N, C-alpha and C positions, 0 to 999 in steps of 0.2 A: 870566242865562237858564239857565246850566248847573245851578245849584242847583234852580231850578224844575223843569227837566226831570228831574233826579234824583229830586226829591220826587214828581213825577207817577209815575215808574216805580216807586218804592218803595210808594206808595199803591196803585197798580194791582196790584202783586204781593202785597199784604196786609201789607206791613211798615210799619204806621202809626207804630210807635215811632220809627223813623228818619225817616219822611216828615215828621212834624211839625217837628222841628228843621231839616230841609232847607228847608221852606217858610219858616220863621222867618228863616233866614239869607238866603234869596232876597229876602224882603220887606225886611229891614234894608238889604241892598245897594241895592235899588231906591229906598228912601227916601233914601239918601245922594246919589242923582242929583239930588234936589230938582227933579224935572221933573213938575209936577202933571198934565200931560196924559197921562203914562204911568203913572198910578196902577195898580198891579197888583191890580185888583179880583178877578181870578180866583184869586190866591193867598189872599186873605182868605176867599174862598168855599171854597177847598179846605181851608184851616185849619178852617173850620166843620165840614167832613165829618170831619176828624181828631178834633175835639172831640166830635162826635156819636158817633163810634166808640169814644171813651173815656168815654162816658156822661156827658159834661159838657154837658148840654142848655142850660144858661144861657149858657155861653161860646159854644156853637155858634150859638145865636140871635143873640147880639151880633155874631159874625163874619158871619153871613148878612146881617144888617141893614146892617152896615158895607160889605159888598161890593155 
């Protein structure tokens, strides 16, 4: 949860270059829990916004659909 909160803060303050890796780390940690009912859909959604901000429309669409 800490990486997700950090990523949220970084994205909110305009630091998308560091927010993306923080969301990736948070997502990776959640996936190691192997708890399907706790899938972090919000994180993949937020990664979509990061991709969109980086002009990667195709990846953004993929992440939004995934979330």
